[in-house]
Every structure is written in C-alpha cells, then in structure tokens.
C-alpha positions, 0 to 999 in steps of 0.5 A: 622727108626730102631736102629743101631745094629753095636756096633762100631757105638754106642757112648761111654757113657760119664760115661766111659770116663775121662780125665787125669786130675783126674787120669792117663789114659790108652790105653783102655781109648783112644780107647773108647774116639775115639769111637772104640771097644777095641781090642788088635790091637787098644790098641796097636795103643793107646799105641803108640799114648800115647807114641808119643803125651802124654795127647794130644792123648786123649784130641783131642777126648774129649770136 
C-alpha cells in the first residue's frame, strides 16, 4: 500500500497540539486539533466556535 498524499488526511503531530491548560489557545490551534489544514475560512470557523463554547470547543478534539 502507498502512503496517503493528501495533506488533509494526515494527523496533526502531537507536538503541535496543546490544551488551554498550559497557555491560552487560539483559533489556529483549534483547526489543527480538529485534524484540518489551517485556512482563513477554518480559522474563522474556529474563532466562532471558541466564542460560543470556550475551552470546550478545543477539549472535544483532545484526549
């Protein structure tokens, strides 16, 4: 079998993810935690999610 070539299908490395416990998180963190590539549209989606749900928006994606 060959390796996936679609960047969106690759998981985000753990070293790039963090929770809000150590420091505040930003919309880009939420996009990466959701396994998506950071784009302006997704950053805006994340910004709205953070405004509506606070830290719970990020915590749902992290173990």
